[in-house]
MARDREN-313934 format. One record per atom (N, C-alpha, C, CB): residue in one letter; x negated, y, z. Coordinates in pm, whole numbers, plus 32768, in hexadecimal, padded with zeros to 4 digits. Each point is the difference from the previous one (the first is absolute). Glycine has a CB too. Layout:
BEGIN
AXYZ;...
END
This chain:
BEGIN
X7C9F7C4C79FF;X800A7F908090;X800A8044808C;X7F627F587F85;X80EB808980CF;X7FF38016806A;X7FC67FEF803D;X806380077FE6;X7F64805C8089;X7F907FE98066;X80107FE6806D;X7FA8806D7FA5;X7FF87F5680A9;X802C7FA08089;X7FC4807C8055;X7FE27EC57FCA;X808B810380CA;X7FDD80828049;X7F6A800D8031;X80F28000804E;X7EB87F657FA4;X7F6080187FFF;X7FF3805A7FB8;X7FAF7F3F801D;X804E80AF7F5E;X7FE5805B7F99;X800A80898018;X803F7F5F7F85;X802080B480AA;X802B80A2801A;X7FB480438061;X80E07FD27FD3;X7F167FCA80AC;X7FD1801A808C;X7F52801A7FC6;X80D57F4880BC;X7EF680847ED3;X7F7F800D7FD1;X800180897F9E;X7FD47EEB8016;X807781247FB9;X801080597FBF;X7FF680898045;X806F7F5C7F82;X7FE480B980FA;X800B803D8055;X7F6D801D8046;X80F27FA77FFC;X7EC37FFD8010;X7F9F80188033;X7FBD802D7FAC;X80167F86808E;X7FB4806C7EF2;X7FB6802D7F94;X802A80A28029;X80067F177F34;X805E80EE80B8;X802780A78002;X800880438055;X805C7FE57F85;X7F797FEC810D;X7FC280208073;X7F7E802F800C;X80887F788036;X7F2180407F68;X7F6C80187FC2;X7FD880837FAD;X800C7F0B7FF1;X806B80E17FB7;X7FF680837FD6;X7FFB7FBD7F4E;X7F6980A88102;X80DE7EC57EDE;X7FD67FD57F83;X807380047FB6;X7F4C7F7C8047;X809981057F57;X80B280427F9D;X7FF87F757F8F;X7FF581767FE8;X7FD97E3C8008;X800A7F767FBD;X80A37FBF8057;X7EAB7FD17FD3;X8108802580AF;X80667FB98043;X808C804C802D;X7F327F7E8048;X80CF80F77FB1;X806A80578000;X804E7FE97FA8;X7F98808B8051;X80207F737EF3;X805F80027FB1;X80327F757FE0;X7FA880D27FB6;X801F7EB2807D;X80447FA47FFA;X80747FCD8052;X7F457FF57FA9;X8087804D80EF;X809980208072;X807D80497FCC;X7F5C802380BA;X809A80757EE0;X8082801E7FE4;X800E7FBD7F87;X801380D28076;X7FC17ED47F3E;X80437FAF7FA5;X80427FAE8035;X7F7C80187F7B;X80227F8C80DC;X80727F97805D;X8077802A804B;X7F457F948026;X80C580F07FFF;X806380148064;X8067808F8011;X7F477F618065;X807880CD7F15;X8025807D7FC9;X80BC7FDE7FEE;X7EDB80437F6C;X81457F73804A;X80A87FDC7FDB;X80327FE7806B;X7FF67F9F7F39;X7FE17FFE8127;X803A80128078;X80238076802B;X7F9D7F5D8027;X7FF380E88019;X802C808E8047;X8053803A7FCC;X7F5680278041;X80927FFC7F0A;X803B80447FCF;X80B47FED8028;X7F1780037F59;X81207F708083;X807A7FFA8025;X80037FF88086;X803E7FAA7F41;X7F9780528134;X7FFB8014807E;X802380D28022;X7F317EE28009;X806A81697FC4;X8061806A8004;X8033803D7FA3;X7FAD80148093;X80837FC27F13;X8074800C7F99;X80987FDD8063;X7F4A7F9F7F0B;X80A57FF68144;X80857FDF803B;X801F806E805A;X7FE47F087FF3;X7FA7813E8041;X801280658062;X802F809C7FDC;X7F547F678063;X803F80B27EFD;X802480857FFE;X807580007F6B;X7EEC8069808B;X81147F207F47;X80737FF57F99;X7FF480877F79;X80AF7F8C80F0;X7ECD80677EEE;X7FB580907F9B;X7F937FA47FB9;X800C810180B6;X7FF97EEB7EFC;X7F7E7FCD7FC4;X7F7580578006;X80AA7F937F6B;X7F7380E6804C;X7F908080802B;X7FBC7FDB807D;X808F80C27FA3;X7FF17F8980A1;X7FAE801880A1;X7FC67F658051;X80C980EC8032;X7F487EAA7F7B;X7FD27F758038;X7F807FEE7FB2;X80F07F8E8035;X7F1D809E7F7B;X7F3F7FF87FAC;X7FD780568060;X7FF87FF77ED8;X8056807E8141;X7F8D80718035;X7FBA7FB1808D;X80A081037FA8;X7FE67ED680A2;X7FDA7FB88089;X7F847F927FFD;X8102801C8036;X7F127FB17F59;X7FCF7F817FE4;X7F79802E7FE4;X80D07F7E7FA8;X7EFE80DF802F;X7F6D805C801D;X7FCA80038056;X802E806F7FA6;X80357FEB80AD;X7FC5800680AF;X7FEB7F88802E;X807B80B88046;X7FE27F0B7F8F;X7FF17F638083;X7F817F9B7FE6;X81207FDF8006;X7EA980427F60;X7F617FC27FED;X7F9780538018;X80487F7F7F5D;X7FDB810180B8;X7FA48091803E;X7FD87FB0808F;X80A0810C7F94;X80057EDD80A5;X7FED7FD08094;X7F877F8E800F;X810E802F8027;X7F5E7F567F9C;X7F847F947FFC;X7F8E7FFE7FD2;X80877FA67FFF;X7F3A80A57F84;X7F827FE8800D;X7FA18058809E;X802E7FD87EC7;X801F8088815C;X7FE8804380AC;X7FDD7FAC8047;X80978090800D;X7FE07F1D7FFA;X800A7F998082;X7FDE7F8E7FD3;X80AC805F8076;X7F247F647F2E;X7FF27F6E7FFB;X7FBA7FCF8060;X801280017F32;X7F81804E811F;X7FA17FC38065;X806F7FFF8096;X7EEB80737F7A;X818C7FC6805E;X80507FF38092;X80657F727FE8;X800C8135803F;X7FD67EA07F4F;X80807F767FFF;X7FBE7F968061;X8060800D7EE7;X7FFA7FB78147;X7FCE7F738084;X80517F957FC0;X7FED807F810E;X7FBB7F0C7EB7;X80457F9F7FF5;X805D7F9F806B;X7F55802E7F62;X80847FE1811B;X80687FDB8075;X804780238001;X7FB47FE48066;X809A80B27F8D;X807080397FFE;X80527FEF7F8E;X7F9B80868087;X80467F977F12;X803C7FEA7F79;X800D7FCA7F89;X7FF280668059;X802C7F407F57;X7FD17FFA7F45;X7FE980627FF3;X80747F797F8D;X7F37808F8001;X7FBA805A7FCC;X809A80567FA8;X7ED67F5A7FF6;X8174808F7FD8;X8067801A7FD1;X80518018805D;X7FD27F9C7F58;X805F805380F3;X805B804F806D;X7F9180738049;X80B87F0F803D;X7EE1813F7FD9;X7FCA801A801E;X7FF7806B7F84;X7FCA7F4180B1;X802580B07ECE;X801C805B7FBB;X80BF80147FE7;X7EE57FCC7F9E;X813D7FE9808B;X80A880377FE9;X8012803D8072;X80707F507F78;X7F6980A880D6;X800480788098;X7FC9806E7FC1;X7FCA7F6C80E0;X7FAB80D37F02;X800680557FC8;X803380427FA7;X7F9E7FBC8052;X80AB7FEF7F29;X804B804E7FA2;X808B80098027;X7F6B7FC27F52;X80C47FFE813B;X80958031802A;X7FCF80548054;X80A47F467FEE;X7EFE80D38050;X802180808041;X7FD6807D7FF5;X801C7F7B806E;X7F8780B57F21;X7FE7804A7F94;X80AF803F7F7E;X7ED57F488037;X814B80447FBE;X808D7FF97FC6;X8056805A8065;X7FE77F027F90;X800D80E980F6;X806080478071;X7FB9805A8002;X80697F6E808D;X7F2C80D07FA5;X7FBC80588014;X802F80697F99;X7F517F6D8067;X80B7807D7F2F;X801780547F64;X809380188005;X7F437F867F5C;X80E2803780AF;X80A4800B7FF7;X803880738088;X80167ED17F93;X7FA9812080FE;X800C805C8054;X7FBC80A77FEB;X80117F13807F;X7F7780E57F1D;X7FD280898000;X8054803C7FB6;X7F2A7FDE801F;X81477FC37F83;X8039804C7F95;X80988014806A;X7F707F8B7EE4;X808680588197;X80977FFF8002;X80667FA3800F;X7FB880827F97;X801A7F188009;X80567F987FD0;X80047F82804C;X7FD8805F7F33;X80977F6380E4;X7FE17F5E803C;X80117F9E7FA7;X8049803080CC;X7F727F667F78;X80047F9C7FBD;X804A7FB87F9B;X7FAE801A809E;X807C7FF97EEE;X806B7FC77F9B;X80367F4B8071;X7F5A80907EBB;X812B7F978111;X802A7F2D8044;X7FC37FDB7F6A;X813D7FCF80BB;X7EED7FC47F85;X7FE37F4D7F8D;X80A180087FBA;X7F467F1680D1;X80C880E17EC9;X80607FFF7F84;X80287F658014;X7F8880C67F44;X7FFB7F1F8086;X80057F997F9A;X7FAA7F61806D;X7FE980EA7EE6;X80777E988111;X7FBE7F838038;X7F9E801C8021;X80507F7B7F9A;X7F48803A80CC;X7F997FF0802F;X7FB47F9E7F7E;X8062802C8116;X7FE17F907E91;X7FD47FB57FBB;X7FA280307F62;X80D07F888095;X7F7E81147F59;X7FA8805E7F85;X7F89803D8042;X80D7804E7F76;X7F037F94811A;X7F9080467FE8;X7F7F7FC47FCE;X806A8076809B;X7F827F1A7F6E;X7F827FD17FC1;X80007FF57F6C;X7FDB7F8A80C7;X80B4809F7EE8;X800F802B7F6C;X7FA480B77FF5;X81327F507FE6;X7ED880CE8076;X7FFD80867FFE;X7F58800A8035;X812A80408031;X7EAB7F7B801C;X7F597FEE802A;X7FBD7FD77FAB;X801A7FD280BA;X80277FDD7EEE;X7F967F9D7FB0;X804B7FDB7F64;X7F9A7F7D8105;X802F81197EBC;X80497FE07F90;X7FBE7FD57FA8;X80838080802B;X7F727F1E7F72;X7FC37FBC7F71;X7FC97F5F8047;X7F9081177F64;X80917EB68117;X7FC87FA98023;X801D7F677F9F;X8004809F80EB;X7FA17F207F1A;X801A7F927FB4;X804C7F9E801C;X7F5D80337FCC;X809E7F657FFA;X80897F7E804B;X7FD07FCB805F;X80687FA67F4A;X7EE9805080B9;X7FFB7F988089;X7FFE8086806D;X7F547EF77FA1;X809081638057;X80058042804A;X8086806C8022;X7F127FB87FC6;X8142801A800D;X8090800B8009;X803C7F8E8072;X800180597EF2;X7FD27F5580FA;X80167F58802E;X7FD6802A80A3;X7FA17F3F7EFB;X7FC881048112;X7FCF7FF3806C;X806380678052;X7F047FB17FAA;X812E80D38023;X80288064802F;X80877FCC8036;X7F7580A27F6D;X80EB7F038046;X80777FE48006;X7FFA7F918073;X803D804B7F03;X7F637F70812D;X7FF37F8D8048;X7FD680508092;X7FB57F3C7F25;X7FFC813B80E3;X7FD88056805B;X80988056802C;X7EE780077F90;X814A80298017;X807980588031;X80957F9E8032;X7F9680CF7F3D;X80727EA78091;X80467F928031;X7FC57FF7807D;X80347F8C7F32;X7F248056810B;X80007FCC805C;X7FF680658073;X7FB87F427F80;X8063816A8047;X8023804D8068;X807A804B802F;X7F3F7FF97FCB;X81357FDF7FBC;X80817FF18033;X803C7F918054;X800680757F4E;X7FAF7F2B80A6;X801F7F9F804C;X7FD080148092;X80017F7A7F32;X7F6080B880D6;X7FFA80238083;X8048809E8057;X7F267F5B7FB0;X80F480F08005;X805E8047801C;X80A480078042;X7F5280157F6B;X80B67F838039;X80B17FD1803D;X7FF57F9D807E;X80747FF77EF8;X7F0F80068159;X7FD37FA98052;X7FD9806E8086;X7FAC7F367F31;X8065813380B7;X7FEE8073804C;X806C7FF88057;X7F8D80867F5E;X80637FB9810C;X80A0805E803A;X802F80477FB4;X7FD0802080BE;X80A37FE77F69;X804E807A7F99;X7FC1809A8025;X81037F6C8000;X7EA18099808C;X7FC9808E8000;X7F9C803F7FD7;X80587FE1807D;X7F4B7F677F86;X7F6D80287FBA;X802A7FFD7F78;X7F4A7F9580A2;X80DB80117F34;X802980187F40;X801180B38008;X80C67EE57FAF;X7F958145807D;X805380707FD7;X7F85805A8026;X811B7FBF802A;X7EA58063802D;X7F9E80448039;X7FA57FEF7F79;X80247FD5811F;X7F987FC87EDB;X7F867FFE7F7F;X802980257F87;X7F9A7F538057;X80E5806E7F7C;X803280317F7C;X800F80867FFF;X806C7F407FD8;X7F9981358069;X804C80938058;X7F7980497FF1;X80C87FA480DC;X7EC67FFE7F5F;X7F6E80307FF4;X7FC380037F85;X7FE97FB180C6;X801F7FDB7EF3;X7F8B7FF87FC0;X804C80067F61;X7F517F6A80CF;X8123809C7F18;X804180187F7C;X80388090800F;X80407EFF7FCC;X7FED813480BF;X803080A77FE0;X7FAF80798036;X80E47FA4800C;X7EA0800F804E;X7FA38043801D;X801D805E805D;X7FB27FCD7F43;X80907FE9812B;X804B803A8061;X7F8E7FDB80B5;X812E7FCA7F35;X7E9C80C980D2;X7F787FEF808E;X807E7FCF807E;X7F0C810F7FC2;X80A87EB1808F;X80377FC18085;X80528046802A;X7F5B7FA2803E;X809D80F97FCA;X8035805E8045;X809A7FDE7FB2;X7F1380C08041;X80E87F5F7F42;X807D7FEB7FB4;X803D7F877FE8;X7FB680A57FA9;X803E7EF0807C;X80127F7F8017;X804780198070;X7F457F8D7F98;X806C80A180E1;X8053801C8075;X809D80547FFC;X7F037FFC8057;X8104805A7F5F;X8047803A7FD5;X80767FA77FC4;X7F4880A47FF8;X80B07F4C7F90;X805C7FB67F95;X80157F808045;X7FA780697F1F;X802F7F398135;X7FEB7F938038;X8077801E809D;X7ECE7FCD7F75;X80EF809080B2;X806B800F8090;X7FE27FC98065;X80A380057F96;X7EC47FD48064;X7FC37FBF805C;X7F7380548027;X807B7F1D7FA6;X7F6480C080E9;X7F7F80568021;X7F6F7FE47FBA;X8078800C80DD;X7F4480417F0C;X7F837FF47FD2;X7F957F7A8014;X803980F38020;X7FDD7EFC8046;X7FAF7F84801D;X80387FBA7FE4;X7F9C80228084;X80EF7FA47F90;X803E7F9D7FB1;X7FE57FE47F94;X807F80278060;X7F8C80677F44;X7FCE7FFE7F5E;X7FAB7FA97FD4;X801780C78001;X7F7A7FA8806D;X7F607FB57FE0;X7FF67F428010;X7F8B810C8081;X80D37EC87FD4;X80097F75800E;X80217FC37F9C;X8029801780BA;X801E80097F06;X805B7FB57FB3;X7FB780107F92;X80DC80188066;X7EF2806A7F68;X7F9580067F70;X7F817F9D8032;X803681277FA2;X7FB27EB280AB;X7F4A7FE6802B;X805A7F6A8012;X7F32810280AB;X80F07EEE7FB3;X80517F517FF4;X80157FB37F54;X80B7806380F2;X7F9C80087EE0;X800B7FE67F6D;X7FA67FE17FD9;X807C80727FD9;X7F327FF58012;X7F967FCD7F75;X7F8E7F708038;X7FEE81407F90;X800C7EBF8121;X7FC77F708032;X805A7FC57FB6;X7FA6800B80EE;X80C27FF27F44;X80697F8B7FBA;X80007FAF7F52;X809080A580B3;X7F727FF57F07;X7FBB80057F80;X7F987F847FD9;X801C81028027;X7F7E7F468013;X7F747FFB7FEC;X801E7F4C8027;X7F6C812E804E;X80957EA68032;X7FFB7F88801E;X805F7FB47F90;X7FC7803E8100;X80C37FD97EC9;X80307FC37F9B;X7FE57FC37F78;X80518073807D;X7F49802D7F58;X7FCA7FD67F8E;X7F707FD67FF3;X80A780847FBE;X7F3E7F5D80BB;X7F717FC08004;X803D7F50800B;X7F4F80F6809B;X80EE7F087F80;X80507F7C8019;X80257F9E7F60;X807F809D80F4;
END
């Protein structure tokens, strides 16, 4: 059964208080998605498993830092996972791998073993995401895809896109805002 953002926020709040049972529930509810995200960046299952463990240690330690007014729980945890994966690659002097597969395969990587009902919900969410992505300006869309699926930092985006860092940051921020508005409608 898929957890709602409210349930995940509650579990994070309980984790901040040291509730190990809530942490276990949070892990079971979110580990497949975070593993899929990490795997897209590092491309190695063993390394992705190690990073996933590090991510949950950080989530346990920083659960009290989560602010529901700034991000959805899974978004916050995804940012922790993404940053940890990129940091691990940089420590090994490797660059994040590029995405060789279409974005549509992310959900199959992230959530193995979903039941038919969950697969239907996931397909609807993916369709909505693609619809909303296609409504973005080309620069916003490209910046978001490179940042979140290839793990590029603002500085790397600036170089790759040949645009000033402030412009790239605006594309990412405004693109995320437009995605959020579109997905909420």
